Backbone as JSON, one array per atom type, in Angstrom:
{
  "sequence": "MHLKKRNRRTNPFSAAEIPPEIIEISADLFPGPIEAHLEADPEMPNEQFLVLTARARGKPKELVQRRLEWHRRVLKWMPDANIRLSLTSAE",
  "N": [[-2.93, -10.67, 4.23], [-1.66, -8.49, 6.57], [-3.14, -6.27, 8.78], [-2.61, -3.09, 10.17], [-3.11, -0.67, 12.6], [-2.16, 2.63, 12.66], [-2.31, 4.92, 14.38], [-4.34, 6.33, 17.05], [-6.09, 8.19, 16.03], [-6.94, 7.48, 13.55], [-9.5, 6.13, 11.41], [-11.51, 3.19, 12.08], [-10.43, 0.23, 10.41], [-10.42, -2.34, 8.0], [-9.49, -5.47, 6.36], [-11.47, -6.06, 4.57], [-12.19, -3.67, 3.51], [-10.3, -2.99, 1.66], [-9.98, -2.88, -1.75], [-10.29, -5.93, -3.57], [-8.79, -6.14, -5.94], [-6.61, -4.45, -5.53], [-5.28, -5.78, -3.49], [-4.63, -8.11, -4.88], [-2.94, -7.12, -6.98], [-0.84, -6.08, -5.42], [0.08, -8.38, -4.03], [0.89, -9.91, -6.19], [3.08, -8.5, -7.25], [4.69, -8.05, -5.02], [5.31, -10.5, -3.26], [4.61, -11.94, -0.11], [4.38, -10.77, 3.34], [2.13, -8.06, 3.77], [1.44, -4.96, 5.11], [-1.22, -2.84, 6.12], [-2.46, 0.41, 6.63], [-4.18, 3.38, 7.73], [-3.3, 6.72, 7.07], [-2.79, 10.18, 7.77], [-2.19, 13.38, 6.45], [-0.28, 15.59, 8.33], [-0.72, 18.32, 7.98], [-3.18, 18.37, 6.8], [-5.36, 16.94, 8.34], [-7.9, 15.83, 7.92], [-7.82, 14.59, 5.51], [-7.36, 11.47, 4.61], [-5.35, 8.63, 3.73], [-4.66, 5.43, 2.31], [-2.02, 3.34, 3.26], [0.1, 0.95, 2.04], [2.43, -1.32, 3.13], [5.02, -3.15, 1.99], [7.21, -5.94, 2.14], [10.13, -6.28, 0.41], [12.24, -7.99, -1.9], [15.22, -7.92, -3.84], [17.19, -6.39, -6.49], [17.98, -2.89, -6.46], [17.24, -1.52, -8.91], [15.42, -3.32, -10.05], [13.44, -3.33, -8.05], [12.52, -0.7, -8.22], [11.37, -0.78, -10.76], [9.31, -2.67, -10.32], [7.82, -1.28, -8.44], [7.0, 0.95, -9.95], [5.43, -0.42, -11.8], [3.44, -1.36, -10.08], [2.18, 1.09, -9.37], [1.29, 1.87, -11.92], [-0.53, -0.2, -12.58], [-2.38, -0.05, -10.45], [-3.39, 2.59, -10.75], [-4.48, 2.37, -13.29], [-6.58, 0.64, -12.87], [-7.96, 2.0, -10.84], [-8.24, 5.12, -11.1], [-8.46, 7.37, -9.39], [-7.3, 6.62, -7.04], [-6.42, 6.8, -3.66], [-3.95, 5.88, -2.5], [-0.92, 4.78, -1.06], [2.32, 3.36, -1.55], [4.69, 1.68, 0.32], [7.93, 0.45, 0.61], [9.87, -1.97, 2.29], [12.99, -3.44, 3.21], [13.43, -6.89, 2.74], [15.57, -8.33, 3.22]],
  "CA": [[-2.47, -9.32, 4.45], [-1.74, -8.08, 7.96], [-3.55, -4.87, 8.9], [-2.08, -2.46, 11.35], [-3.62, 0.68, 12.81], [-0.98, 3.41, 12.99], [-2.53, 5.75, 15.56], [-5.72, 6.32, 17.54], [-6.91, 9.17, 15.31], [-7.4, 6.93, 12.28], [-10.78, 5.43, 11.45], [-11.37, 1.72, 12.05], [-10.07, -0.18, 9.06], [-10.3, -3.8, 7.91], [-9.1, -5.98, 5.04], [-12.65, -6.05, 3.7], [-12.31, -2.35, 2.89], [-9.31, -2.86, 0.6], [-10.49, -3.56, -2.95], [-9.53, -7.15, -3.84], [-7.84, -5.93, -7.04], [-5.41, -3.85, -4.95], [-4.59, -6.88, -2.79], [-4.1, -8.99, -5.93], [-1.81, -6.43, -7.61], [0.24, -5.99, -4.43], [0.61, -9.72, -3.78], [1.54, -10.35, -7.42], [4.37, -7.82, -7.43], [5.47, -8.09, -3.78], [4.85, -11.62, -2.46], [5.01, -11.88, 1.29], [3.47, -10.0, 4.18], [1.85, -6.66, 3.44], [0.69, -4.29, 6.16], [-2.03, -1.73, 5.62], [-2.98, 1.31, 7.65], [-4.58, 4.71, 7.27], [-2.47, 7.84, 7.52], [-3.3, 11.5, 7.43], [-1.18, 14.43, 6.35], [-0.41, 16.45, 9.51], [-1.24, 19.63, 7.6], [-4.58, 18.19, 6.37], [-5.74, 15.72, 9.06], [-9.16, 15.26, 7.42], [-7.52, 13.85, 4.28], [-6.68, 10.22, 4.92], [-5.0, 7.78, 2.6], [-4.25, 4.08, 2.66], [-0.61, 3.04, 3.03], [0.46, -0.46, 2.03], [3.86, -1.52, 3.33], [5.4, -4.49, 1.54], [8.61, -6.33, 2.29], [10.55, -6.6, -0.95], [13.6, -8.48, -2.16], [15.68, -7.7, -5.21], [18.12, -5.31, -6.74], [17.29, -1.6, -6.47], [16.62, -1.21, -10.21], [14.26, -4.2, -10.18], [12.41, -2.85, -7.12], [11.94, 0.52, -8.79], [10.5, -1.2, -11.86], [8.1, -3.28, -9.76], [7.04, -0.22, -7.81], [6.36, 1.7, -11.05], [4.38, -1.3, -12.33], [2.35, -1.33, -9.09], [1.45, 2.35, -9.55], [0.62, 1.84, -13.22], [-1.67, -1.11, -12.51], [-3.39, 0.49, -9.51], [-4.03, 3.77, -11.34], [-5.28, 1.93, -14.43], [-7.8, 0.07, -12.33], [-8.64, 2.96, -9.97], [-7.5, 6.35, -11.38], [-8.47, 8.35, -8.3], [-6.87, 5.9, -5.83], [-5.68, 7.55, -2.66], [-3.17, 4.8, -1.9], [0.54, 4.93, -1.13], [3.07, 2.1, -1.38], [5.96, 1.81, 1.02], [8.69, -0.81, 0.55], [10.95, -2.18, 3.26], [13.86, -4.53, 2.78], [13.18, -8.21, 3.31], [16.88, -9.02, 3.3]],
  "C": [[-2.68, -8.99, 5.92], [-2.11, -6.6, 8.02], [-3.08, -4.31, 10.21], [-2.65, -1.05, 11.44], [-2.47, 1.54, 13.35], [-1.17, 4.28, 14.23], [-4.01, 5.78, 15.92], [-6.62, 7.28, 16.79], [-7.44, 8.62, 13.99], [-8.75, 6.25, 12.49], [-10.53, 3.93, 11.53], [-11.21, 1.26, 10.6], [-9.93, -1.7, 9.04], [-9.93, -4.21, 6.49], [-10.26, -5.96, 4.06], [-12.8, -4.72, 2.97], [-11.28, -2.11, 1.79], [-9.86, -3.58, -0.63], [-9.64, -4.8, -3.26], [-8.51, -7.0, -4.96], [-6.53, -5.33, -6.52], [-4.59, -4.92, -4.22], [-3.92, -7.79, -3.81], [-2.86, -8.38, -6.6], [-0.61, -6.43, -6.67], [0.9, -7.34, -4.2], [1.36, -10.26, -5.01], [2.95, -9.77, -7.55], [5.29, -7.92, -6.2], [4.96, -9.24, -2.91], [5.4, -11.52, -1.04], [4.06, -11.0, 2.07], [3.35, -8.55, 3.72], [1.01, -6.08, 4.57], [-0.07, -3.12, 5.56], [-2.49, -0.89, 6.8], [-3.38, 2.63, 7.01], [-3.64, 5.74, 7.86], [-3.17, 9.12, 7.12], [-2.12, 12.46, 7.37], [-1.35, 15.34, 7.56], [-0.98, 17.83, 9.18], [-2.69, 19.57, 7.15], [-5.12, 16.91, 7.02], [-7.05, 15.09, 8.59], [-8.97, 14.46, 6.14], [-6.71, 12.62, 4.62], [-6.38, 9.45, 3.65], [-4.52, 6.44, 3.13], [-2.77, 3.92, 2.33], [-0.44, 1.53, 3.1], [1.97, -0.55, 2.16], [4.19, -2.97, 3.0], [6.87, -4.72, 1.8], [9.06, -6.84, 0.92], [11.99, -7.07, -0.99], [13.96, -8.16, -3.61], [16.66, -6.57, -5.29], [17.35, -4.0, -6.83], [16.58, -1.28, -7.78], [15.36, -2.05, -10.42], [13.11, -3.74, -9.26], [11.74, -1.58, -7.63], [10.98, 0.15, -9.91], [9.21, -1.83, -11.36], [7.21, -2.25, -9.09], [6.3, 0.61, -8.87], [5.22, 0.88, -11.66], [3.18, -1.33, -11.38], [1.5, -0.07, -9.28], [0.67, 2.35, -10.87], [-0.65, 0.99, -13.16], [-2.77, -0.59, -11.58], [-4.12, 1.66, -10.14], [-4.86, 3.42, -12.57], [-6.62, 1.4, -13.95], [-8.63, 1.11, -11.56], [-7.92, 4.32, -10.08], [-7.45, 7.36, -10.23], [-8.05, 7.72, -6.97], [-6.06, 6.81, -4.92], [-4.89, 6.55, -1.81], [-1.69, 5.08, -2.1], [1.17, 3.56, -0.95], [4.4, 2.42, -0.72], [6.66, 0.46, 0.97], [9.74, -0.82, 1.64], [11.76, -3.38, 2.79], [13.51, -5.82, 3.5], [14.48, -8.97, 3.49], [17.62, -8.63, 4.54]]
}
């Protein structure tokens, strides 16, 4: 997993801080490079959340199903997860 820091206001962040189960779920559903960074809502800068950006291939309907499965599995494992998933086209 490639980690990327989005801006200078975010806290230092490393792969060791991402629960291994989240990495496993993400890699299972979206094989390939995944970037991770912290973001904050401009209206609530003290509230940060993790954003995982995965490159995905497939038909739109299939991608929606895999994304829903990602959310289901992450929330089952960690109900209060403050994690977002962003997909970009790998094609």
